[in-house]
C-alpha positions as CSV (number, residue, x, y, z in Angstrom):
1,M,73.5,103.2,79.8
2,H,71.4,103.3,83.3
3,I,71.4,99.9,84.8
4,T,68.2,99.0,86.2
5,L,68.8,95.1,86.8
6,I,71.4,95.8,89.6
7,N,68.4,97.0,91.5
8,T,66.7,93.6,91.8
9,L,69.5,91.9,93.3
10,A,69.0,91.3,96.9
11,Q,71.8,92.2,99.6
12,P,74.4,91.6,100.0
13,L,74.7,91.0,96.2
14,K,73.4,94.4,95.2
15,S,76.1,96.3,97.2
16,A,78.8,94.4,95.7
17,A,77.6,94.6,92.1
18,K,77.3,98.4,93.0
19,F,80.6,98.7,94.1
20,I,82.1,96.7,91.2
21,N,80.1,98.9,88.7
22,Y,81.4,102.0,90.1
23,Q,84.8,101.3,90.0
24,E,84.6,100.1,86.5
25,Q,82.4,103.3,85.4
26,A,85.2,105.3,87.2
27,S,88.2,103.6,86.4
28,G,88.8,107.1,84.1
29,L,87.8,109.4,86.8
30,S,91.0,110.5,89.0
31,T,89.6,111.6,91.9
32,S,87.3,108.7,92.3
33,R,89.8,106.3,92.0
34,F,92.4,108.5,94.2
35,I,89.7,108.1,97.1
36,Q,89.2,104.7,96.8
37,D,92.7,103.6,96.5
38,T,94.3,105.5,98.9
39,G,91.5,104.4,101.7
40,T,92.3,100.9,100.6
41,C,96.1,101.1,100.7
42,L,95.9,103.3,104.0
43,L,93.6,101.5,106.0
44,P,95.7,98.5,107.1
45,K,98.9,100.8,107.5
46,A,96.6,102.9,110.1
47,V,95.3,99.9,111.6
48,F,99.0,98.8,112.5
49,S,100.5,102.1,113.0
50,R,103.2,102.3,115.8
51,S,103.0,105.7,116.5
52,A,101.8,109.3,115.5
53,A,104.4,109.8,113.8
54,D,104.2,106.6,112.1
55,L,100.6,107.0,111.1
56,A,101.8,110.7,109.8
57,E,104.2,109.2,107.4
58,N,102.2,106.4,106.0
59,A,99.1,109.4,105.5
60,F,101.7,111.4,103.6
61,L,103.4,108.6,101.3
62,E,100.0,107.2,100.3
63,L,98.3,110.3,99.8
64,S,101.1,111.7,97.5
65,E,101.7,108.5,95.8
66,S,98.2,108.2,94.8
67,G,97.9,111.5,93.8
68,L,101.2,111.1,91.7
69,V,99.8,107.9,90.1
70,Y,96.0,109.7,89.6
71,F,96.6,113.0,88.4
72,A,100.2,113.6,87.6
73,P,99.9,111.6,84.4
74,A,97.3,113.6,83.0
75,L,98.3,116.9,84.1
76,I,101.6,116.3,82.7
77,G,101.3,114.2,79.8
78,E,98.1,115.3,78.3
79,K,97.5,118.8,79.5
80,I,100.5,120.4,79.5
81,S,103.4,118.2,77.4
82,R,100.9,116.8,74.7
83,K,100.0,120.6,73.8
84,I,103.4,122.6,74.0
85,F,105.5,119.3,72.3
86,S,102.8,118.5,69.5
87,K,102.1,122.3,68.7
88,K,103.8,122.3,65.4
89,L,102.2,119.1,64.0
90,E,99.4,118.8,61.5
91,N,96.4,117.6,62.9
92,T,96.7,114.2,61.5
93,A,99.7,113.6,63.2
94,K,98.4,115.2,66.4
95,K,95.6,112.7,66.5
96,L,98.2,109.7,66.3
97,I,99.7,111.1,69.8
98,P,97.8,108.6,71.7
99,T,98.8,105.3,69.6
100,P,101.6,103.4,71.2
101,A,104.7,103.7,69.7
102,A,105.1,100.2,69.1
103,K,101.9,99.8,67.4
104,L,103.0,103.3,65.0
105,L,106.3,101.5,64.1
106,E,104.3,97.9,63.0
107,T,102.2,100.4,60.8
108,K,105.2,102.0,59.3
109,N,103.2,104.9,59.3
110,P,105.4,108.0,57.1
111,L,104.1,110.4,59.8
112,N,106.2,108.3,62.4
113,K,109.1,110.5,61.4
114,K,107.3,113.6,63.1
115,I,105.3,111.7,65.6
116,L,107.8,109.7,67.5
117,P,110.1,112.5,68.5
118,V,107.3,114.4,69.8
119,K,106.1,111.5,71.6
120,A,109.5,110.5,73.3
121,G,109.4,114.2,74.5
122,I,106.1,113.9,76.2
123,A,107.6,110.6,77.5
124,L,110.8,112.1,78.9
125,S,109.1,115.2,80.6
126,A,106.9,112.5,82.4
127,M,110.1,111.1,84.2
128,L,108.9,114.0,86.7
129,I,106.6,111.2,88.2
130,P,108.9,108.3,89.1
131,L,111.6,111.0,90.0
132,T,109.3,112.5,92.3
133,E,108.5,109.3,93.8
134,F,111.9,109.1,94.2
135,T,111.8,112.0,96.7
136,L,108.9,111.3,98.4
137,N,110.6,109.4,101.2
138,Y,113.0,111.9,101.6
139,F,110.5,114.6,101.8
140,K,109.1,112.2,104.5
141,N,112.1,112.2,106.4
142,I,111.8,115.8,106.6
143,F,108.5,116.1,107.6
144,T,108.9,113.9,110.2
145,I,111.9,115.6,111.8
146,K,110.0,119.2,111.3
147,A,106.6,118.0,112.6
148,F,107.8,115.5,115.4
149,N,111.2,116.1,116.0
150,K,112.4,112.5,115.0
151,A,114.9,110.9,112.5
152,D,115.8,107.4,114.5
153,F,113.1,104.8,113.1
154,N,113.6,103.0,116.2
155,N,111.8,106.0,118.0
156,I,109.4,106.2,115.2
157,A,108.2,102.8,115.2
158,A,108.1,102.7,118.9
159,L,110.8,100.3,119.4
160,E,112.2,102.4,121.7
161,N,111.9,105.7,123.2
162,K,115.3,107.6,123.6
163,K,116.4,110.8,122.9
164,E,116.9,111.9,119.7
165,D,120.5,112.6,118.2
166,K,120.7,115.8,116.5
167,T,123.7,114.8,114.7
168,L,121.6,111.8,113.0
169,Q,118.6,114.1,112.5
170,N,121.0,116.8,110.6
171,K,122.6,113.9,108.8
172,V,119.0,112.7,107.6
173,E,118.2,116.1,106.6
174,K,120.9,116.8,104.7
175,S,120.9,113.4,102.9
176,A,117.3,114.2,102.2
177,K,117.6,117.6,100.6
178,K,120.9,116.3,98.4
179,N,118.8,113.5,96.9
180,I,115.9,116.1,96.5
181,L,118.2,118.1,94.5
182,R,119.8,115.2,92.3
183,A,116.5,114.1,91.5
184,A,115.6,117.6,90.2
185,S,119.1,117.6,88.3
186,V,118.0,114.4,86.6
187,F,114.4,116.0,85.5
188,A,116.4,119.0,84.2
189,G,118.3,116.6,82.0
190,C,115.2,114.6,80.9
191,L,113.3,117.8,80.1
192,G,116.3,119.0,78.1
193,L,116.8,115.7,76.4
194,G,113.1,115.5,75.5
195,T,112.9,119.3,74.2
196,L,115.9,118.7,71.6
197,I,114.5,115.2,70.4
198,A,111.1,116.8,69.8
199,K,112.6,119.7,68.1
200,K,115.4,118.0,66.0
201,G,114.2,114.4,66.0
202,A,112.4,114.5,62.4
203,D,115.9,115.6,61.1
204,S,118.2,113.3,62.8
205,K,118.5,109.8,62.3
206,T,120.5,109.4,65.8
207,L,117.6,110.9,67.8
208,Q,114.9,108.6,65.6
209,N,116.7,105.5,67.2
210,L,116.7,107.2,70.4
211,S,112.9,108.0,70.3
212,E,112.6,104.6,69.2
213,L,114.4,103.1,71.9
214,I,112.7,105.0,74.7
215,L,109.4,104.6,73.4
216,A,109.5,101.0,72.1
217,P,112.4,99.2,73.7
218,G,111.2,95.9,72.9
219,T,110.5,96.2,68.9
220,K,114.2,97.9,68.9
221,L,116.1,95.7,70.6
222,F,114.4,92.1,69.8
223,K,112.9,92.3,66.3
224,N,113.2,88.3,65.9
225,N,111.9,87.4,69.4
226,Q,108.4,88.3,70.0
227,K,108.3,87.5,73.5
228,A,111.2,89.6,74.3
229,K,110.0,92.5,72.3
230,N,106.1,92.3,74.2
231,F,107.7,92.1,77.7
232,F,110.2,94.7,77.5
233,N,107.8,97.1,75.4
234,K,104.7,96.4,78.2
235,Y,107.4,96.9,81.2
236,F,110.3,99.5,80.1
237,S,108.7,101.6,77.8
238,I,108.3,105.0,79.3
239,D,105.6,105.6,76.6
240,F,102.2,106.9,77.7
241,A,99.1,104.5,77.6
242,Q,95.9,105.7,76.1
243,Q,92.2,105.7,77.2
244,D,89.6,107.4,74.9
245,G,92.1,109.3,73.0
246,K,94.2,110.6,76.1
247,L,97.1,109.6,77.5
248,V,97.2,107.9,80.8
249,L,99.8,106.3,82.9
250,S,101.2,103.3,81.4
251,K,102.4,99.7,82.2
252,G,106.1,100.7,81.6
253,Q,105.4,104.2,83.6
254,L,104.6,102.2,86.5
255,T,107.1,100.0,86.0
256,S,109.7,103.3,86.4
257,C,107.7,104.5,89.3
258,V,108.5,101.1,91.7
259,L,112.3,101.1,90.2
260,I,113.4,104.4,90.9
261,G,111.3,105.1,93.7
262,G,112.4,102.2,95.2
263,A,116.1,103.5,95.4
264,G,114.6,106.3,97.2
265,Y,112.8,104.2,99.7
266,F,115.9,102.2,100.4
267,G,118.3,105.6,100.6
268,A,115.8,107.2,102.9
269,S,115.4,104.2,105.3
270,K,118.7,103.7,105.3
271,D,119.6,107.0,106.5
272,R,117.5,106.4,109.5
273,G,118.9,103.3,110.7
274,K,119.3,99.5,110.3
275,Q,115.8,98.4,111.2
276,N,114.3,100.8,108.9
277,F,116.4,99.7,106.2
278,L,115.4,95.7,106.6
279,E,111.9,96.7,107.1
280,T,111.9,98.0,103.6
281,L,114.0,95.4,102.3
282,F,111.3,93.1,103.7
283,R,108.2,94.8,102.5
284,F,109.2,96.5,99.0
285,P,109.8,93.4,97.0
286,V,106.8,92.1,97.8
287,V,104.8,94.9,97.3
288,G,106.9,96.5,94.3
289,F,106.5,92.8,92.3
290,Y,102.5,92.8,93.2
291,I,101.7,96.6,91.7
292,I,104.0,95.9,88.4
293,T,102.7,92.3,87.9
294,G,101.3,90.4,90.4
295,S,98.0,92.0,90.7
296,E,97.7,91.1,86.8
297,L,99.1,87.9,87.7
298,F,96.8,86.7,90.2
299,E,93.7,87.9,88.6
300,K,94.3,86.0,85.3
301,G,95.7,83.1,87.3
302,F,92.0,83.2,89.4
303,K,90.2,83.5,85.9
304,K,92.1,80.3,84.8
305,L,91.2,78.4,87.7
306,L,87.2,79.2,87.3
307,V,87.8,78.0,83.7
308,K,89.8,74.7,84.5
309,M,86.5,73.9,87.3
310,E,84.5,74.8,84.2
311,K,83.0,78.0,86.6
312,C,81.4,81.4,85.1
313,K,81.2,80.3,81.6
314,E,78.9,82.6,80.7
315,T,80.8,85.7,82.0
316,I,84.9,84.7,81.1
317,G,85.4,85.1,77.4
318,K,88.2,83.2,75.1
319,N,90.9,85.6,76.5
320,L,89.6,85.6,79.8
321,E,87.8,88.7,79.0
322,V,84.9,89.6,81.3
323,P,81.8,91.8,80.3
324,S,81.1,94.8,82.1
325,F,77.5,94.7,84.1
326,E,76.0,97.1,81.4
327,E,77.2,94.3,78.5
328,L,75.5,91.7,81.4
329,E,72.6,93.2,81.5
330,K,71.8,93.0,77.9
331,L,73.1,89.1,77.8
332,A,70.6,88.8,80.4
333,K,67.7,90.1,78.6
334,S,69.0,87.8,75.3
335,Y,69.2,84.6,77.6
336,A,65.8,85.2,79.3
337,Q,64.5,85.8,76.0
338,R,65.9,82.5,74.8
339,N,65.1,80.6,77.7
340,G,61.9,81.7,78.7
341,S,63.1,82.9,81.8
342,K,63.3,86.2,83.8
343,A,65.7,89.0,82.6
344,E,66.1,89.2,86.5
345,T,66.8,85.8,87.3
346,E,69.2,85.7,84.3
347,F,71.0,88.9,85.6
348,K,71.4,87.3,89.1
349,K,73.3,84.4,87.9
350,L,75.5,86.6,86.1
351,A,75.7,89.2,88.6
352,K,77.4,86.8,91.1
353,Q,79.7,85.4,88.7
354,K,81.3,88.4,88.1
355,T,81.3,89.4,91.6
356,L,83.2,86.5,92.2
357,I,85.6,87.2,89.4
358,S,86.4,90.6,90.3
359,G,85.9,90.4,94.4
360,V,88.3,87.6,95.1
361,P,91.1,89.5,93.5
362,Y,90.5,93.1,95.3
363,L,89.9,91.2,98.8
364,F,93.0,89.3,98.1
365,S,94.9,92.7,97.6
366,I,93.3,94.2,100.7
367,G,93.6,91.0,103.1
368,F,97.4,89.8,101.7
369,M,99.0,92.8,100.3
370,G,97.2,95.3,102.8
371,F,96.8,94.1,106.4
372,F,99.3,90.7,106.2
373,V,102.1,92.5,104.7
374,A,101.7,95.5,106.8
375,G,101.2,93.4,110.0
376,I,103.9,91.1,109.6
377,S,106.3,93.3,108.6
378,N,105.9,95.1,111.8
379,L,106.2,92.0,113.7
380,F,108.9,91.1,111.8
381,T,111.0,94.6,112.8
382,K,109.7,94.2,116.4
383,Y,111.7,90.2,116.7
384,R,114.5,91.8,114.6
385,F,115.0,94.5,117.1
386,T,114.2,92.5,120.4
387,K,116.8,89.9,119.1
388,E,119.5,92.2,118.6
389,Q,119.2,94.2,122.0
390,K,119.2,90.6,123.6
391,N,122.4,89.7,121.9
392,Q,123.8,93.2,123.0
393,H,122.8,92.7,126.6
394,Y,123.7,88.8,126.8
395,P,126.7,88.0,124.5
396,S,127.6,84.5,123.5
397,H,129.3,82.5,126.0
398,Q,132.2,82.7,123.8
399,Q,132.4,86.2,124.4
400,L,131.9,86.0,128.0
401,N,134.6,83.3,128.6
402,P,137.8,83.8,126.3
403,T,139.3,80.6,127.2
404,F,136.4,78.4,126.3
405,K,138.1,77.6,123.0
406,A,140.9,76.2,124.7
407,F,138.8,73.8,126.4
408,R,137.3,72.1,123.1
409,V,138.5,69.1,122.1
């Protein structure tokens, strides 16, 4: 549907409404989302980059991570694994592949015996995504050594400018290659297990149980605890989500990317020195939490606050759902007919509410999670390094005077 009333809005509301509408319409378009989100995440890091090597590393990570999130799920899950693993299923069963495993288990569909092992095989093949995420920081370390001849984080972050230690470079590169190979071995194991489950699962009770644990851990482990069941199914299932009958990245898969990728972040940063590790220790928990659930909690909390303040009544539903701009145009026309007013006037009021609801969380994401976290983590790294250098050059009084303790009462 073409939304004509957006063009009746005055600037800057018109631009904001068009941007939000474009985001909603592009939610299933990988290329559009890739460009938007990469730019949003990379811009703050580019602003606070400390050297050419630091900027290149951040660009490498943001481009590769966004590529994984927006292109790999459709490619691995939908285009490759779904076609391969579901080849022998009848058409009725094939159509149910995108259905969440937890929902299939609730319906007790007799086809589950065939469908769930295939879904488990597809899910395990998609472990390539978090395992690749794990390797990205190690690939980044190799890239920086080859492109900039740097492995010492203090040089990369412009904390100091000293001659590179070849021994450290060799150590960092060797560790990177070892961990990349380790991730490849784990993926080979996941792929082998997934193939076994998909082929033999329909005739094996053990593999059936394993399929259910992989796809719906909450349903399998917490049958009598609805809250725990929902939590584990949402955040720890590696089953794909579905959008318009197609497989897309799920919240559980995103969690696995953050947790497994986090191990790579910490390991690769530790290889390059204390300050790199401490910077990662400061930044990653905040960013990781926000990616997994923080953004969702913020958006939900903001909507609840608006409801409590009795704001945006026309646009926030009982379950905190918010209509799209297409739906808002229909509402504006119906309100105009009911109130004897103009559709343009009603739409303007609804558009303001919608822009507020969507815009504040988006600006928070850019402002706090982007610029603030990037800036403050760099600042703390500089502070820690400077303090450490001062302590090395100016030891404590006790260190300078060993007899100090003898004169203390």
